C-alpha positions in Angstrom: -82.1 -9.6 32.3 -80.4 -6.4 31.1 -78.9 -4.1 33.8 -77.0 -0.9 34.0 -73.4 -0.8 35.1 -70.8 1.9 35.3 -67.2 1.1 34.5 -64.1 3.3 35.2 -61.3 3.2 32.6 -57.7 4.4 33.2 -54.4 4.2 31.5 -50.9 5.7 32.0 -48.5 3.6 29.9 -47.7 4.1 26.2 -50.6 5.2 24.0 -53.0 6.0 26.8 -55.8 7.1 24.6 -55.3 4.1 22.3 -55.6 1.7 25.2 -58.8 3.3 26.4 -60.3 3.3 22.9 -59.3 -0.4 22.4 -60.9 -1.3 25.8 -64.2 0.4 24.8 -64.2 -1.4 21.5 -63.6 -4.7 23.3 -66.4 -4.0 25.7 -68.7 -3.2 22.8 -68.0 -6.6 21.4 -69.0 -8.4 24.5 -72.1 -10.6 24.1 -75.3 -8.9 25.3 -73.5 -5.8 26.3 -73.6 -2.3 24.8 -72.0 1.0 25.8 -74.7 3.6 26.2 -72.9 6.7 27.7 -69.3 7.9 27.7 -67.8 10.6 29.8 -65.2 13.1 28.9 -61.6 11.9 29.2 -59.6 13.5 31.9 -55.9 13.7 32.5 -55.1 13.1 36.2 -52.2 12.8 38.6 -51.5 9.3 40.0 -52.8 8.5 43.5 -51.2 6.1 45.9 -47.9 5.2 44.1 -47.1 8.7 42.7 -43.8 7.9 41.0 -45.4 7.3 37.6 -46.9 9.2 34.6 -50.2 10.9 34.5 -53.4 8.9 33.8 -56.2 9.3 31.4 -59.4 8.4 33.1 -63.1 8.2 32.1 -66.3 6.4 32.9 -68.7 4.5 30.7 -72.2 3.3 31.3 -73.1 -0.1 29.8 -76.2 -2.3 29.6 -75.4 -5.9 30.1 -76.9 -9.3 30.7 -73.8 -10.6 32.6 -73.8 -11.1 36.3 -71.3 -8.9 38.3 -68.8 -11.8 38.5 -69.1 -12.6 34.8 -68.6 -9.0 33.9 -65.5 -8.9 36.2 -64.1 -11.9 34.4 -64.7 -10.3 30.9 -63.1 -7.0 32.0 -60.1 -8.9 33.3 -59.8 -10.7 30.0 -59.8 -7.4 28.2 -57.1 -6.1 30.6 -55.0 -9.2 29.9 -55.5 -8.8 26.1 -54.2 -5.2 26.4 -51.1 -6.3 28.3 -52.2 -5.2 31.9 -49.5 -6.2 34.4 -50.2 -6.2 38.1 -46.7 -5.5 39.6 -47.2 -2.5 41.9 -50.4 -1.8 43.8 -51.8 1.4 42.3 -48.9 1.3 39.9 -48.5 2.0 36.2 -50.9 0.1 33.8 -51.8 -0.1 30.2 -55.5 -0.3 31.1 -57.5 -0.5 34.3 -61.2 -1.5 34.1 -63.1 -1.2 37.4 -66.8 -1.9 38.0 -68.1 1.1 39.9 -71.7 0.2 40.2 -73.9 -2.6 39.0 -77.7 -2.3 38.9 -77.7 -0.5 42.3 -76.6 -3.6 44.2 -74.2 -3.7 47.2 -71.8 -6.6 47.1 -68.9 -7.5 49.4 -66.9 -10.5 48.2 -63.1 -11.1 48.3 -63.1 -11.0 44.5 -65.5 -8.0 44.0 -66.9 -5.1 46.0 -69.7 -3.0 44.6 -69.9 0.0 44.8 -66.2 0.1 44.2 -64.6 0.7 47.6 -62.3 3.6 46.6 -64.5 5.5 44.2 -66.1 7.9 46.7 -62.6 9.2 47.6 -61.4 9.7 44.0 -62.4 12.8 42.0 -60.8 11.2 38.9 -63.6 8.6 39.1 -66.4 10.8 40.4 -66.0 13.8 38.0 -66.3 11.6 34.9 -69.1 9.6 36.5 -71.0 12.9 37.1 -70.6 13.7 33.4 -72.9 10.7 32.5 -74.9 10.3 35.8 -75.3 13.7 37.4 -78.2 12.6 39.6 -76.6 9.4 41.0 -76.5 9.1 44.8 -74.6 6.9 47.2 -75.7 6.2 50.7 -78.2 9.1 50.4 -75.7 11.7 49.3 -75.3 13.3 45.9 -72.2 12.8 43.8 -71.3 16.6 44.4 -71.2 15.9 48.1 -68.4 13.3 47.5 -66.6 15.4 44.9 -66.3 18.2 47.4 -64.5 15.9 49.9 -61.9 14.7 47.4 -58.3 15.9 47.8 -57.4 15.3 44.1 -60.2 17.4 42.4 -57.8 20.3 41.6 -55.4 18.0 39.6 -58.0 16.9 37.0 -58.2 18.4 33.6 -60.2 17.5 30.5 -57.8 15.8 28.0 -57.6 17.5 24.7 
């Protein structure tokens, strides 16, 4: 059964745009998966560990036949292929691929939480998500409601 999922992409090491483009191409090559919507790309300040370069962030919508855990595994394989290293929590990375939502389900597992647990606090996720899903709601609230509460919304600019 084909379902909709939203994936956040981020990069702040090396050729940031190149890593994002390679990740999208790799996602397009996944079996029974296609990218159907792509947000603008935004340049953003780091959050959490701030002693690092700015990020490029975006969100894509895919249609897939994978389960949430199969999709997570495939996305982690793409991160590994693109030399993602997990050294510092919220630290620099060649590519970060996060499942934001998956077919409207709620999932709490040690390996995967859906919706993504930090997304409603992060304008660098919500603003690109709004580009491609302006009517999406979480817990009965609009995406604009959550964007207004974000501290980082003034540090996000469209990447040119």
